[in-house]
N, C-alpha and C positions, 0 to 999 in steps of 0.2 A: 576791704580789699579782703578777700577768702581767702583762708590758710592754704586752701589746695594752689587758689591762683599763687601765693606768694612764693610755692614751693616750683609749681611750674614754671613762674619767671625768672628764678635762680637756678635750674638746672637751662634754660634756655639761653640764660645768660652767659654760664659757664662753658657752654657748647658752643655761640657766638663768639667766642673769644680767640679762636683761631684766626692766624693770620689770611686773609683771602683779600687779593686785590679786586678792589671795585669796577664796576663795570658801569659805561653810560647808557641809559636810557637808548634804546634801540625802536624803531619803530613800529606801531604794537601791533601791526600783524605778525611780526615777529614771535611776538608771546603769545598770541592767541593760536598759531599755528603750532607752538613749541606744545610736546607732551612733558615739560617740565613745568608748567602752567598747571596746576588745578583746576578741572572741571567749575568749581564754585568760585574760583577768582575769574575765572574769562565769564561765568553768569554774573558775577558782580559790575564786570565791566561792561556788559549788554544790557543793563539795568534789569537783569532777571529779578531780582531782590531788593531793597531796602538795608543798609547797614542797622544793626540794631547789636543787641547785648543778646547775640546768639550764638551757636556753636558756627554757622555758615561765616559770618564775621570775623568772629576770634580767631578761625582757622587761617583765613586769608592776614590778619597782623599778626599770629606766630610766625608766618611765611616770613617776614623780613629776617628774620635769624636763618634763613635756605642757606646752606652751606653750597648752594648753585648762585655764583655770583653774576652769572647770564641770565638770570631772573629775577634776583632782590629788586633792581630800578623798576621792575613793573608792581611787583610787591608794594614798594615805597610810593608809585605812582596811585595805587589802590589804594593804599592806606590813608594818605595826603588826599585824596578825594572824601574818604570817608571824615576826617577830620572838618571840613567847611561844613556841614550839618549837625556833629556831635554833641551830644548833651545826654543830661542822667547817666546811669550805667555806662552807656557806649562812651560817653565823655569820659569820666572816669578811669576806664580802664583804658582807655587811649593813651588817658595822660603817663600813666605807668610806664607802658610800654615804648611811650616815645621818649620820657626822661631818661631809661633805662639803655634804652639806643642809642642817644648819643652820648651818655656816660660810658658806652662799651663798643662804639661802633660810629665813633665821630667823622672819621672820613666817608663812610659810607653816604649817611644823612648829608654833610656836606657838600659829597660830589653829586649827588643827586640835585637837591634844592639849587644849587649854582651851575651846573650843568650846560644853560643856557638852551636848553631843547623848548619848545613851544609848547610841549604838552605840559610841560611842569610849570604851572601857573605860578607865577610871582608871589601872590596870595600865600601860597604854601608855605613861605618862611614865616608869615604871622602866625597862619595857625599851627607848626610846629611849636612856634614860642610860644604863643597862649596855655598851651595844652602842659607844654615844661613847666611856664610859670604856674600854673595851676596847681600843677605838683607840687612845685617849692613853697608855694603859700599853703597847701593842706599838710606839710609837716609843722603841728603846733610845737615841735621839741625843740627846731633851732631857726635863728635867728633869719629871714627870707634872702638878708643883704647876703649871711655868711655860706647861708647854705647853696646859694647860687654861686659865689666866687669857689666854694670847694667840689662843685660841679662841674665848673669850667676849668677847675685845677687838675680835676681825673681825668676830662676829656681832651684838655691840651698834651697831658702826657701822653698821651694815645693817637693825636694828632700825624699825620705828617708836617713836616715844616711849610709847606708848598700851602696847606690848609690852615694854620693856625690864624692867620688874619681874618677869613674869615668865620671860621668860627668864634673870632672875640668878637665881629661885628653881628653874627647868627646870638649871642649873648646879649651885644646889647639891645638886640631884639625884646629879648624872654626879660630884660631889665624893668623896659617900658610897663609890661604889663604886671608887675612883683609891686602892685603899690597897695 
């Protein structure tokens, strides 16, 4: 990860720590008609380009930290779809973002992954867990078990009580990939 990317992620994390209530995923037509959703995001949803390690895809990923709690679930849906086929540089970038997101906004991702909306594929849980585990395993300075437990502890501190059991279950999925 480049120096500029690390600084950018730090700034996004700081900006994303404000307390904003998570919203449930609405019908996709709501987002496609919203001026609050970028044209790039709408184009990706309509398969007008393939996600890659490029400014378009990264702008969508950056939007997971939007202060607009009404549009954030749509960006999480798009990012989750990116995770399905992510590899190479995009996969590495997504891993960094996913780990930072669960660390700083655990309720948003737990509410999204476990919302019960049919648009949210149950496999998204596995894809998020895989990306986060990959980041944990890439951290050569710390034992993966200790690193995972530390990340869970930080996320639990920021998590609503009603989401804690789901967060712990999610981390059991992460643990399966940390081998």
